[in-house]
ZAVEX-262048 format. One record per residue (C-alpha): residue number from 0; residue in one letter; chain; x, y, z. Coordinates in nm, 3 decimals, always signed. Layout:
REM ZAVEX-262048
NODE   num   residu   chaine        px        py        pz
NODE   NUM        a        A         X         Y         Z
...
This chain:
REM ZAVEX-262048
NODE   num   residu   chaine        px        py        pz
NODE     0        x        A    +0.030    -7.944    -0.951
NODE     1        x        A    +0.271    -8.196    -1.105
NODE     2        x        A    +0.192    -8.097    -1.464
NODE     3        x        A    +0.256    -7.726    -1.412
NODE     4        x        A    +0.576    -7.567    -1.544
NODE     5        x        A    +0.652    -7.194    -1.520
NODE     6        x        A    +0.901    -7.004    -1.736
NODE     7        x        A    +0.995    -6.650    -1.637
NODE     8        x        A    +1.133    -6.435    -1.919
NODE     9        x        A    +1.382    -6.186    -1.776
NODE    10        x        A    +1.573    -6.170    -1.449
NODE    11        x        A    +1.488    -5.812    -1.363
NODE    12        x        A    +1.369    -5.763    -1.009
NODE    13        x        A    +1.004    -5.827    -1.101
NODE    14        x        A    +1.086    -6.158    -1.267
NODE    15        x        A    +1.313    -6.264    -0.982
NODE    16        x        A    +1.052    -6.191    -0.718
NODE    17        x        A    +0.786    -6.376    -0.919
NODE    18        x        A    +1.020    -6.674    -0.959
NODE    19        x        A    +1.097    -6.673    -0.587
NODE    20        x        A    +0.730    -6.668    -0.489
NODE    21        x        A    +0.637    -6.946    -0.730
NODE    22        x        A    +0.935    -7.166    -0.643
NODE    23        x        A    +0.857    -7.119    -0.275
NODE    24        x        A    +0.505    -7.245    -0.348
NODE    25        x        A    +0.652    -7.564    -0.495
NODE    26        x        A    +0.613    -7.493    -0.866
NODE    27        x        A    +0.895    -7.585    -1.107
NODE    28        x        A    +1.030    -7.249    -1.231
NODE    29        x        A    +1.288    -7.170    -1.498
NODE    30        x        A    +1.415    -6.814    -1.543
NODE    31        x        A    +1.576    -6.723    -1.876
NODE    32        x        A    +1.783    -6.404    -1.902
NODE    33        x        A    +1.976    -6.286    -2.205
NODE    34        x        A    +2.232    -6.097    -1.993
NODE    35        x        A    +2.512    -6.268    -1.803
NODE    36        x        A    +2.381    -6.164    -1.459
NODE    37        x        A    +2.051    -6.089    -1.287
NODE    38        x        A    +1.911    -5.741    -1.232
NODE    39        x        A    +1.786    -5.603    -1.562
NODE    40        x        A    +1.815    -5.225    -1.526
NODE    41        x        A    +1.986    -5.284    -1.188
NODE    42        x        A    +2.327    -5.321    -1.351
NODE    43        x        A    +2.690    -5.224    -1.319
NODE    44        x        A    +2.924    -5.099    -1.590
NODE    45        x        A    +3.301    -5.069    -1.590
NODE    46        x        A    +3.463    -4.726    -1.608
NODE    47        x        A    +3.838    -4.768    -1.587
NODE    48        x        A    +3.917    -4.915    -1.243
NODE    49        x        A    +3.564    -4.850    -1.110
NODE    50        x        A    +3.248    -5.057    -1.118
NODE    51        x        A    +2.965    -4.806    -1.141
NODE    52        x        A    +2.601    -4.874    -1.059
NODE    53        x        A    +2.445    -4.754    -1.385
NODE    54        x        A    +2.079    -4.818    -1.305
NODE    55        x        A    +1.865    -4.732    -1.001
NODE    56        x        A    +2.067    -4.588    -0.714
NODE    57        x        A    +1.806    -4.496    -0.449
NODE    58        x        A    +1.668    -4.771    -0.223
NODE    59        x        A    +1.339    -4.693    -0.050
NODE    60        x        A    +1.035    -4.888    +0.077
NODE    61        x        A    +1.258    -5.135    +0.254
NODE    62        x        A    +0.948    -5.307    +0.392
NODE    63        x        A    +0.872    -5.450    +0.046
NODE    64        x        A    +1.191    -5.655    +0.046
NODE    65        x        A    +1.171    -5.736    +0.416
NODE    66        x        A    +0.834    -5.898    +0.345
NODE    67        x        A    +0.962    -6.078    +0.034
NODE    68        x        A    +1.260    -6.223    +0.219
NODE    69        x        A    +1.058    -6.309    +0.530
NODE    70        x        A    +0.799    -6.495    +0.321
NODE    71        x        A    +1.088    -6.704    +0.185
NODE    72        x        A    +1.223    -6.776    +0.534
NODE    73        x        A    +1.515    -6.536    +0.505
NODE    74        x        A    +1.627    -6.208    +0.661
NODE    75        x        A    +1.695    -5.917    +0.426
NODE    76        x        A    +1.953    -5.763    +0.659
NODE    77        x        A    +2.141    -6.093    +0.675
NODE    78        x        A    +2.163    -6.112    +0.294
NODE    79        x        A    +2.258    -5.754    +0.207
NODE    80        x        A    +2.437    -5.488    +0.412
NODE    81        x        A    +2.208    -5.188    +0.456
NODE    82        x        A    +2.288    -4.848    +0.602
NODE    83        x        A    +2.032    -4.570    +0.658
NODE    84        x        A    +2.107    -4.233    +0.500
NODE    85        x        A    +2.071    -3.928    +0.720
NODE    86        x        A    +2.103    -3.694    +0.421
NODE    87        x        A    +1.845    -3.788    +0.158
NODE    88        x        A    +2.001    -3.563    -0.106
NODE    89        x        A    +2.200    -3.243    -0.148
NODE    90        x        A    +2.053    -2.989    -0.391
NODE    91        x        A    +2.220    -2.690    -0.556
NODE    92        x        A    +2.109    -2.410    -0.788
NODE    93        x        A    +2.429    -2.204    -0.793
NODE    94        x        A    +2.755    -2.174    -0.608
NODE    95        x        A    +2.575    -2.013    -0.313
NODE    96        x        A    +2.230    -2.179    -0.317
NODE    97        x        A    +2.238    -2.519    -0.152
NODE    98        x        A    +1.981    -2.723    +0.042
NODE    99        x        A    +1.997    -3.063    +0.207
NODE   100        x        A    +1.694    -3.278    +0.281
NODE   101        x        A    +1.723    -3.512    +0.577
NODE   102        x        A    +1.566    -3.834    +0.696
NODE   103        x        A    +1.461    -3.635    +1.003
NODE   104        x        A    +1.172    -3.411    +0.886
NODE   105        x        A    +1.246    -3.156    +1.159
NODE   106        x        A    +1.599    -3.107    +1.022
NODE   107        x        A    +1.460    -3.067    +0.670
NODE   108        x        A    +1.208    -2.814    +0.794
NODE   109        x        A    +1.479    -2.614    +0.969
NODE   110        x        A    +1.702    -2.629    +0.660
NODE   111        x        A    +1.418    -2.503    +0.440
NODE   112        x        A    +1.348    -2.220    +0.683
NODE   113        x        A    +1.714    -2.113    +0.666
NODE   114        x        A    +1.714    -2.149    +0.287
NODE   115        x        A    +1.382    -1.988    +0.191
NODE   116        x        A    +1.214    -1.855    +0.505
NODE   117        x        A    +0.961    -1.971    +0.764
NODE   118        x        A    +0.664    -1.956    +0.528
NODE   119        x        A    +0.825    -2.211    +0.299
NODE   120        x        A    +0.906    -2.430    +0.599
NODE   121        x        A    +0.537    -2.424    +0.689
NODE   122        x        A    +0.458    -2.512    +0.327
NODE   123        x        A    +0.692    -2.810    +0.355
NODE   124        x        A    +0.514    -2.925    +0.670
NODE   125        x        A    +0.177    -2.915    +0.490
NODE   126        x        A    +0.324    -3.077    +0.180
NODE   127        x        A    +0.473    -3.360    +0.385
NODE   128        x        A    +0.140    -3.427    +0.556
NODE   129        x        A    -0.037    -3.424    +0.219
NODE   130        x        A    +0.218    -3.664    +0.070
NODE   131        x        A    +0.159    -3.901    +0.359
NODE   132        x        A    -0.217    -3.884    +0.304
NODE   133        x        A    -0.173    -3.969    -0.065
NODE   134        x        A    +0.044    -4.267    +0.021
NODE   135        x        A    -0.189    -4.403    +0.286
NODE   136        x        A    -0.489    -4.364    +0.057
NODE   137        x        A    -0.325    -4.557    -0.228
NODE   138        x        A    -0.110    -4.818    -0.051
NODE   139        x        A    -0.366    -5.091    +0.010
NODE   140        x        A    -0.597    -5.057    -0.293
NODE   141        x        A    -0.334    -4.959    -0.552
NODE   142        x        A    +0.027    -5.028    -0.454
NODE   143        x        A    -0.046    -5.366    -0.293
NODE   144        x        A    -0.349    -5.457    -0.501
NODE   145        x        A    -0.405    -5.593    -0.849
NODE   146        x        A    -0.449    -5.336    -1.124
NODE   147        x        A    -0.779    -5.153    -1.061
NODE   148        x        A    -0.997    -4.950    -1.294
NODE   149        x        A    -1.109    -4.609    -1.169
NODE   150        x        A    -1.445    -4.760    -1.075
NODE   151        x        A    -1.272    -5.061    -0.920
NODE   152        x        A    -1.051    -4.836    -0.711
NODE   153        x        A    -1.358    -4.650    -0.588
NODE   154        x        A    -1.526    -4.980    -0.497
NODE   155        x        A    -1.218    -5.097    -0.308
NODE   156        x        A    -1.193    -4.787    -0.091
NODE   157        x        A    -1.569    -4.787    -0.025
NODE   158        x        A    -1.793    -4.493    +0.049
NODE   159        x        A    -1.583    -4.379    +0.343
NODE   160        x        A    -1.271    -4.377    +0.127
NODE   161        x        A    -1.415    -4.173    -0.160
NODE   162        x        A    -1.345    -3.853    +0.030
NODE   163        x        A    -0.983    -3.958    +0.071
NODE   164        x        A    -0.956    -4.022    -0.303
NODE   165        x        A    -1.094    -3.677    -0.375
NODE   166        x        A    -0.860    -3.508    -0.127
NODE   167        x        A    -0.546    -3.651    -0.292
NODE   168        x        A    -0.621    -3.433    -0.599
NODE   169        x        A    -0.599    -3.696    -0.877
NODE   170        x        A    -0.699    -3.443    -1.146
NODE   171        x        A    -0.441    -3.175    -1.057
NODE   172        x        A    -0.087    -3.177    -1.192
NODE   173        x        A    +0.204    -3.214    -0.954
NODE   174        x        A    +0.333    -2.868    -1.051
NODE   175        x        A    -0.003    -2.707    -0.972
NODE   176        x        A    -0.029    -2.883    -0.638
NODE   177        x        A    +0.324    -2.779    -0.543
NODE   178        x        A    +0.231    -2.417    -0.610
NODE   179        x        A    -0.026    -2.443    -0.332
NODE   180        x        A    +0.252    -2.527    -0.085
NODE   181        x        A    +0.557    -2.335    -0.209
NODE   182        x        A    +0.607    -1.986    -0.345
NODE   183        x        A    +0.981    -2.032    -0.389
NODE   184        x        A    +1.032    -2.170    -0.743
NODE   185        x        A    +1.340    -2.360    -0.628
NODE   186        x        A    +1.134    -2.569    -0.390
NODE   187        x        A    +0.877    -2.639    -0.660
NODE   188        x        A    +1.168    -2.762    -0.870
NODE   189        x        A    +1.305    -2.977    -0.593
NODE   190        x        A    +0.980    -3.159    -0.520
NODE   191        x        A    +0.866    -3.150    -0.883
NODE   192        x        A    +1.169    -3.358    -0.969
NODE   193        x        A    +0.995    -3.655    -0.808
NODE   194        x        A    +0.794    -3.688    -1.130
NODE   195        x        A    +1.114    -3.790    -1.309
NODE   196        x        A    +1.139    -4.093    -1.080
NODE   197        x        A    +0.857    -4.225    -1.302
NODE   198        x        A    +0.995    -4.077    -1.624
NODE   199        x        A    +0.737    -3.798    -1.624
NODE   200        x        A    +0.720    -3.421    -1.643
NODE   201        x        A    +0.600    -3.244    -1.327
NODE   202        x        A    +0.393    -3.020    -1.555
NODE   203        x        A    +0.187    -3.317    -1.678
NODE   204        x        A    +0.214    -3.581    -1.402
NODE   205        x        A    -0.068    -3.608    -1.148
NODE   206        x        A    -0.041    -3.459    -0.801
NODE   207        x        A    -0.060    -3.810    -0.654
NODE   208        x        A    +0.314    -3.841    -0.723
NODE   209        x        A    +0.358    -3.636    -0.408
NODE   210        x        A    +0.365    -3.979    -0.243
NODE   211        x        A    +0.732    -4.010    -0.350
NODE   212        x        A    +0.816    -3.746    -0.090
NODE   213        x        A    +0.652    -3.960    +0.179
NODE   214        x        A    +0.838    -4.270    +0.059
NODE   215        x        A    +1.175    -4.094    +0.083
NODE   216        x        A    +1.095    -3.941    +0.422
NODE   217        x        A    +1.014    -4.294    +0.543
NODE   218        x        A    +1.375    -4.389    +0.477
NODE   219        x        A    +1.650    -4.410    +0.216
NODE   220        x        A    +1.917    -4.679    +0.253
NODE   221        x        A    +2.244    -4.756    +0.084
NODE   222        x        A    +2.332    -5.114    -0.005
NODE   223        x        A    +2.689    -5.236    +0.001
NODE   224        x        A    +2.762    -5.330    -0.358
NODE   225        x        A    +2.469    -5.127    -0.488
NODE   226        x        A    +2.123    -5.229    -0.598
NODE   227        x        A    +2.268    -5.488    -0.835
NODE   228        x        A    +2.375    -5.672    -0.519
NODE   229        x        A    +2.012    -5.674    -0.405
NODE   230        x        A    +1.911    -5.836    -0.734
NODE   231        x        A    +2.180    -6.101    -0.688
NODE   232        x        A    +2.053    -6.172    -0.335
NODE   233        x        A    +1.696    -6.227    -0.461
NODE   234        x        A    +1.831    -6.451    -0.741
NODE   235        x        A    +2.030    -6.654    -0.488
NODE   236        x        A    +1.722    -6.697    -0.269
NODE   237        x        A    +1.510    -6.806    -0.565
NODE   238        x        A    +1.775    -7.065    -0.658
NODE   239        x        A    +1.778    -7.194    -0.299
NODE   240        x        A    +1.404    -7.257    -0.331
NODE   241        x        A    +1.456    -7.455    -0.650
NODE   242        x        A    +1.428    -7.201    -0.932
NODE   243        x        A    +1.651    -7.277    -1.232
NODE   244        x        A    +1.818    -6.953    -1.344
NODE   245        x        A    +1.973    -6.956    -1.690
NODE   246        x        A    +2.184    -6.660    -1.800
NODE   247        x        A    +2.291    -6.595    -2.157
NODE   248        x        A    +1.957    -6.745    -2.262
NODE   249        x        A    +1.756    -6.505    -2.478
NODE   250        x        A    +1.382    -6.566    -2.517
NODE   251        x        A    +1.264    -6.493    -2.870
NODE   252        x        A    +0.911    -6.627    -2.880
NODE   253        x        A    +0.606    -6.744    -2.689
NODE   254        x        A    +0.440    -7.048    -2.845
NODE   255        x        A    +0.066    -7.100    -2.812
NODE   256        x        A    -0.141    -7.417    -2.840
NODE   257        x        A    -0.510    -7.463    -2.777
NODE   258        x        A    -0.557    -7.093    -2.710
NODE   259        x        A    -0.307    -7.072    -2.424
NODE   260        x        A    +0.069    -7.054    -2.371
NODE   261        x        A    +0.264    -7.371    -2.445
NODE   262        x        A    +0.635    -7.289    -2.451
NODE   263        x        A    +0.909    -7.028    -2.463
NODE   264        x        A    +1.155    -7.049    -2.751
NODE   265        x        A    +1.514    -6.931    -2.714
NODE   266        x        A    +1.752    -6.775    -2.963
NODE   267        x        A    +1.952    -7.099    -2.984
NODE   268        x        A    +1.642    -7.295    -3.083
NODE   269        x        A    +1.571    -7.445    -2.740
NODE   270        x        A    +1.203    -7.490    -2.663
NODE   271        x        A    +1.099    -7.475    -2.297
NODE   272        x        A    +0.751    -7.619    -2.238
NODE   273        x        A    +0.542    -7.400    -2.008
NODE   274        x        A    +0.191    -7.399    -1.870
NODE   275        x        A    +0.244    -7.050    -1.724
NODE   276        x        A    +0.476    -6.776    -1.846
NODE   277        x        A    +0.575    -6.458    -1.662
NODE   278        x        A    +0.710    -6.198    -1.904
NODE   279        x        A    +0.941    -5.967    -1.712
NODE   280        x        A    +1.004    -5.767    -2.027
NODE   281        x        A    +0.876    -5.420    -2.106
NODE   282        x        A    +0.509    -5.447    -2.202
NODE   283        x        A    +0.597    -5.256    -2.519
NODE   284        x        A    +0.811    -5.550    -2.634
NODE   285        x        A    +0.512    -5.781    -2.617
NODE   286        x        A    +0.282    -5.532    -2.789
NODE   287        x        A    +0.537    -5.479    -3.066
NODE   288        x        A    +0.535    -5.849    -3.148
NODE   289        x        A    +0.888    -5.934    -3.034
NODE   290        x        A    +0.758    -6.257    -2.877
NODE   291        x        A    +0.517    -6.346    -3.155
NODE   292        x        A    +0.171    -6.243    -3.273
NODE   293        x        A    -0.025    -6.425    -3.004
NODE   294        x        A    +0.165    -6.248    -2.726
NODE   295        x        A    +0.125    -5.918    -2.912
NODE   296        x        A    -0.253    -5.953    -2.901
NODE   297        x        A    -0.240    -6.023    -2.527
NODE   298        x        A    -0.158    -5.664    -2.431
NODE   299        x        A    -0.226    -5.315    -2.556
NODE   300        x        A    +0.063    -5.156    -2.747
NODE   301        x        A    +0.235    -4.851    -2.597
NODE   302        x        A    +0.216    -4.557    -2.841
NODE   303        x        A    +0.543    -4.378    -2.902
NODE   304        x        A    +0.393    -4.054    -2.773
NODE   305        x        A    +0.309    -4.225    -2.441
NODE   306        x        A    +0.666    -4.331    -2.365
NODE   307        x        A    +0.833    -4.213    -2.048
NODE   308        x        A    +1.160    -4.025    -2.040
NODE   309        x        A    +1.496    -4.181    -2.108
NODE   310        x        A    +1.838    -4.055    -1.996
NODE   311        x        A    +2.195    -3.997    -2.092
NODE   312        x        A    +2.417    -4.144    -1.822
NODE   313        x        A    +2.790    -4.099    -1.778
NODE   314        x        A    +2.947    -4.369    -1.560
NODE   315        x        A    +3.271    -4.208    -1.453
NODE   316        x        A    +3.589    -4.292    -1.268
NODE   317        x        A    +3.663    -3.939    -1.156
NODE   318        x        A    +3.814    -3.698    -0.909
NODE   319        x        A    +3.557    -3.434    -0.806
NODE   320        x        A    +3.656    -3.102    -0.657
NODE   321        x        A    +3.501    -2.778    -0.538
NODE   322        x        A    +3.165    -2.909    -0.411
NODE   323        x        A    +3.101    -3.120    -0.100
NODE   324        x        A    +2.934    -3.421    -0.258
NODE   325        x        A    +2.731    -3.667    -0.055
NODE   326        x        A    +2.590    -3.986    -0.203
NODE   327        x        A    +2.290    -3.826    -0.381
NODE   328        x        A    +2.326    -3.479    -0.536
NODE   329        x        A    +2.106    -3.275    -0.768
NODE   330        x        A    +2.214    -2.966    -0.962
NODE   331        x        A    +1.913    -2.777    -1.093
NODE   332        x        A    +1.877    -2.585    -1.418
NODE   333        x        A    +1.763    -2.222    -1.393
NODE   334        x        A    +1.451    -2.273    -1.611
NODE   335        x        A    +1.263    -2.594    -1.534
NODE   336        x        A    +0.975    -2.517    -1.771
NODE   337        x        A    +1.211    -2.472    -2.064
NODE   338        x        A    +1.405    -2.786    -1.971
NODE   339        x        A    +1.088    -2.996    -1.986
NODE   340        x        A    +0.973    -2.821    -2.302
NODE   341        x        A    +1.297    -2.946    -2.459
NODE   342        x        A    +1.231    -3.298    -2.329
NODE   343        x        A    +0.862    -3.334    -2.409
NODE   344        x        A    +0.754    -3.079    -2.670
NODE   345        x        A    +1.074    -3.025    -2.870
NODE   346        x        A    +1.197    -3.383    -2.827
NODE   347        x        A    +1.561    -3.297    -2.773
NODE   348        x        A    +1.828    -3.309    -2.507
NODE   349        x        A    +1.795    -3.009    -2.273
NODE   350        x        A    +2.018    -2.716    -2.356
NODE   351        x        A    +2.069    -2.650    -1.985
NODE   352        x        A    +1.987    -2.969    -1.796
NODE   353        x        A    +1.928    -3.061    -1.436
NODE   354        x        A    +2.201    -3.309    -1.340
NODE   355        x        A    +2.189    -3.593    -1.089
NODE   356        x        A    +2.523    -3.713    -0.952
NODE   357        x        A    +2.546    -4.029    -0.745
NODE   358        x        A    +2.880    -4.036    -0.565
NODE   359        x        A    +2.871    -4.407    -0.493
NODE   360        x        A    +3.178    -4.419    -0.271
NODE   361        x        A    +3.044    -4.156    -0.030
NODE   362        x        A    +2.804    -4.145    +0.260
NODE   363        x        A    +2.663    -3.876    +0.486
NODE   364        x        A    +3.010    -3.763    +0.591
NODE   365        x        A    +3.096    -3.678    +0.230
NODE   366        x        A    +3.426    -3.865    +0.249
NODE   367        x        A    +3.515    -4.070    -0.056
NODE   368        x        A    +3.616    -4.429    +0.015
NODE   369        x        A    +3.826    -4.456    -0.300
NODE   370        x        A    +4.015    -4.251    -0.556
NODE   371        x        A    +3.920    -4.224    -0.835
NODE   372        x        A    +3.556    -4.238    -0.732
NODE   373        x        A    +3.269    -4.422    -0.896
NODE   374        x        A    +3.029    -4.151    -1.013
NODE   375        x        A    +2.706    -4.177    -1.207
NODE   376        x        A    +2.603    -3.852    -1.376
NODE   377        x        A    +2.254    -3.849    -1.527
NODE   378        x        A    +2.069    -3.607    -1.753
NODE   379        x        A    +1.705    -3.667    -1.850
NODE   380        x        A    +1.648    -3.725    -2.221
NODE   381        x        A    +1.355    -3.795    -2.453
NODE   382        x        A    +1.306    -4.158    -2.550
NODE   383        x        A    +1.435    -4.229    -2.902
NODE   384        x        A    +1.582    -4.533    -3.071
NODE   385        x        A    +1.733    -4.361    -3.373
NODE   386        x        A    +2.108    -4.297    -3.351
NODE   387        x        A    +2.238    -3.990    -3.173
NODE   388        x        A    +2.537    -3.822    -3.334
NODE   389        x        A    +2.850    -3.822    -3.116
NODE   390        x        A    +2.857    -3.441    -3.139
NODE   391        x        A    +2.515    -3.428    -2.971
NODE   392        x        A    +2.644    -3.644    -2.685
NODE   393        x        A    +2.952    -3.422    -2.661
NODE   394        x        A    +2.728    -3.114    -2.636
NODE   395        x        A    +2.523    -3.287    -2.367
NODE   396        x        A    +2.838    -3.362    -2.167
NODE   397        x        A    +2.958    -3.003    -2.210
NODE   398        x        A    +2.624    -2.855    -2.097
NODE   399        x        A    +2.621    -3.093    -1.800
NODE   400        x        A    +2.973    -2.985    -1.706
NODE   401        x        A    +2.874    -2.618    -1.728
NODE   402        x        A    +2.577    -2.678    -1.498
NODE   403        x        A    +2.798    -2.856    -1.244
NODE   404        x        A    +3.062    -2.582    -1.271
NODE   405        x        A    +2.799    -2.313    -1.208
NODE   406        x        A    +2.733    -2.486    -0.876
NODE   407        x        A    +3.103    -2.516    -0.793
NODE   408        x        A    +3.171    -2.877    -0.898
NODE   409        x        A    +3.438    -2.994    -1.139
NODE   410        x        A    +3.513    -3.357    -1.218
NODE   411        x        A    +3.844    -3.472    -1.357
NODE   412        x        A    +3.756    -3.786    -1.548
NODE   413        x        A    +3.995    -4.081    -1.572
NODE   414        x        A    +3.744    -4.298    -1.759
NODE   415        x        A    +3.387    -4.263    -1.882
NODE   416        x        A    +3.122    -4.500    -2.015
NODE   417        x        A    +2.824    -4.331    -2.181
NODE   418        x        A    +2.476    -4.478    -2.223
NODE   419        x        A    +2.227    -4.282    -2.436
NODE   420        x        A    +1.862    -4.351    -2.530
NODE   421        x        A    +1.951    -4.565    -2.836
NODE   422        x        A    +2.175    -4.778    -2.611
NODE   423        x        A    +1.885    -4.829    -2.369
NODE   424        x        A    +1.668    -4.917    -2.667
NODE   425        x        A    +1.913    -5.194    -2.760
NODE   426        x        A    +1.932    -5.318    -2.402
NODE   427        x        A    +1.553    -5.313    -2.363
NODE   428        x        A    +1.401    -5.369    -2.709
NODE   429        x        A    +1.085    -5.197    -2.833
NODE   430        x        A    +1.102    -4.931    -2.560
NODE   431        x        A    +1.262    -4.664    -2.775
NODE   432        x        A    +1.493    -4.614    -2.480
NODE   433        x        A    +1.211    -4.526    -2.238
NODE   434        x        A    +1.321    -4.634    -1.892
NODE   435        x        A    +0.989    -4.637    -1.707
NODE   436        x        A    +0.732    -4.781    -1.947
NODE   437        x        A    +0.434    -4.557    -2.008
NODE   438        x        A    +0.470    -4.200    -1.879
NODE   439        x        A    +0.224    -4.126    -1.596
NODE   440        x        A    +0.086    -3.813    -1.764
NODE   441        x        A    -0.275    -3.740    -1.677
NODE   442        x        A    -0.493    -3.894    -1.410
NODE   443        x        A    -0.581    -4.200    -1.622
NODE   444        x        A    -0.222    -4.298    -1.706
NODE   445        x        A    -0.176    -4.533    -1.411
NODE   446        x        A    -0.490    -4.723    -1.510
NODE   447        x        A    -0.355    -4.773    -1.863
NODE   448        x        A    -0.065    -4.984    -1.742
NODE   449        x        A    -0.110    -5.354    -1.795
NODE   450        x        A    -0.180    -5.568    -1.492
NODE   451        x        A    -0.041    -5.909    -1.400
NODE   452        x        A    -0.297    -6.098    -1.608
NODE   453        x        A    -0.322    -6.067    -1.986
NODE   454        x        A    -0.573    -6.162    -2.254
NODE   455        x        A    -0.369    -6.475    -2.337
NODE   456        x        A    -0.442    -6.753    -2.086
NODE   457        x        A    -0.128    -6.855    -1.901
NODE   458        x        A    +0.064    -6.533    -1.979
NODE   459        x        A    +0.137    -6.298    -1.690
NODE   460        x        A    +0.338    -5.977    -1.668
NODE   461        x        A    +0.588    -5.832    -1.421
NODE   462        x        A    +0.827    -5.539    -1.424
NODE   463        x        A    +0.840    -5.163    -1.403
NODE   464        x        A    +0.628    -5.110    -1.715
NODE   465        x        A    +0.321    -5.277    -1.561
NODE   466        x        A    +0.111    -5.211    -1.252
NODE   467        x        A    +0.185    -5.074    -0.995
NODE   468        x        A    +0.461    -4.880    -1.175
NODE   469        x        A    +0.833    -4.814    -1.215
NODE   470        x        A    +1.105    -4.814    -0.954
NODE   471        x        A    +1.267    -5.103    -0.774
NODE   472        x        A    +1.004    -5.151    -0.497
NODE   473        x        A    +0.712    -5.119    -0.740
NODE   474        x        A    +0.871    -5.360    -0.988
NODE   475        x        A    +0.922    -5.604    -0.701
NODE   476        x        A    +0.556    -5.562    -0.607
NODE   477        x        A    +0.459    -5.645    -0.966
NODE   478        x        A    +0.647    -5.974    -0.930
NODE   479        x        A    +0.456    -6.053    -0.612
NODE   480        x        A    +0.129    -5.973    -0.789
NODE   481        x        A    +0.219    -6.197    -1.084
NODE   482        x        A    +0.302    -6.487    -0.852
NODE   483        x        A    -0.014    -6.430    -0.650
NODE   484        x        A    -0.222    -6.423    -0.969
NODE   485        x        A    -0.081    -6.756    -1.086
NODE   486        x        A    -0.136    -6.922    -0.750
NODE   487        x        A    -0.487    -6.782    -0.729
NODE   488        x        A    -0.568    -6.904    -1.081
NODE   489        x        A    -0.427    -7.248    -1.002
NODE   490        x        A    -0.633    -7.266    -0.684
NODE   491        x        A    -0.950    -7.172    -0.873
NODE   492        x        A    -0.904    -7.459    -1.120
NODE   493        x        A    -0.766    -7.716    -0.877
NODE   494        x        A    -0.989    -8.011    -0.783
NODE   495        x        A    -0.849    -7.977    -0.432
NODE   496        x        A    -0.982    -7.730    -0.180
NODE   497        x        A    -0.827    -7.385    -0.233
NODE   498        x        A    -0.594    -7.260    +0.040
NODE   499        x        A    -0.493    -6.907    +0.126
NODE   500        x        A    -0.145    -6.800    +0.016
NODE   501        x        A    +0.082    -6.560    +0.194
NODE   502        x        A    +0.197    -6.252    +0.010
NODE   503        x        A    +0.124    -5.940    +0.209
NODE   504        x        A    -0.112    -5.793    -0.050
NODE   505        x        A    -0.476    -5.777    -0.140
NODE   506        x        A    -0.591    -5.964    -0.450
NODE   507        x        A    -0.887    -5.907    -0.674
């Protein structure tokens, strides 16, 4: 394949994994990234003396990265320092209502029994089994496989698997399914929050998102240096295999010749010839024409109404008091339905929000390793790219502080760096600030995500806005699928005999 040249646009985790897989296969690969470091949404920001992880903070599905590193002849545990979390998260509704979930399901079950009674503990046991069934049903044909249609998914699972597909309740909402397991509204809130991992409302997302519970029960790890360190490790490995990573290089266009991709143009006028291009940008950026009209026609646009949620994040150097924080903490609003009505129907910041606090210098023992601490406080927000008045952000911070105070937590801030939906829109153009691509609302939503291949020959997609979905492991899987698609397409047109490629996934 001496004439082949691949350019990857974007050094998010999907683009990095695609570049690694292609470089490992011997293809010349250039990665262009407008930021000064790899990671995309896996980023750090400065807040006074602290470096705060301001993107994803929960690391699950470790096997995805173990496979990626092993395929490249490396050991994940030798490249990043991992530590398993015994406490998955600490949840609070008031100063007296508090519940921990544990990596050990038996401990979680006992904690739920103490918190809400034995019936709810039995509901958790059934819910956990159901979540595992959803995951096992979808892992091979959906999570590991190329983007299927509903009919294609049915063909992949076969006649014996159709019953499994029906049992995972694809047409029910997550909130409805949770009501079949839990009577306590607090537990419906707790497990309904998993919809927000995909930028969705639990009142509209499909019940299949129960699989998030199985993923977390299978293990949550902390990474020394945060998830941005994981991105750097993948970038280093790609460079070792020959990938050329260029930072501060912004792609502005995709040139086409003879009906297929020909080059990537950069903001400084540089033209990088390419026979294959992997766009690790939000699919909405392509559909909006940010890379040119030919690329825009290659994918379906994402309607504004279909955008996922955004967030307001406060990266803080602070001194918390009054509440025993662990690494992951959630403080729930008293009216979840009204909170999501604000987010989805009224299109405004919640008046009384649920708040996620990641105490990044703490572990299971709850002891802070530094003072002031690096804290990320997050409130869900509707996606919007129009400016938000500073008074609205101030009200959001005040309502967040009241919610934390109602649960016993106060934070004395020494420094704060705020990121709101318009800021995310500037960081990730054409998204309107949406952090997860298309919202998975309704049973068909997952099938509306773009796959690795596009309508423009030579153009492939990777990232959290395409199949199989958002989140660090899924975005990494999209990179593997993009690389596998390119290698498969090259093998199908090669005059040489095609050879099987490793990758740990099924392909169409």
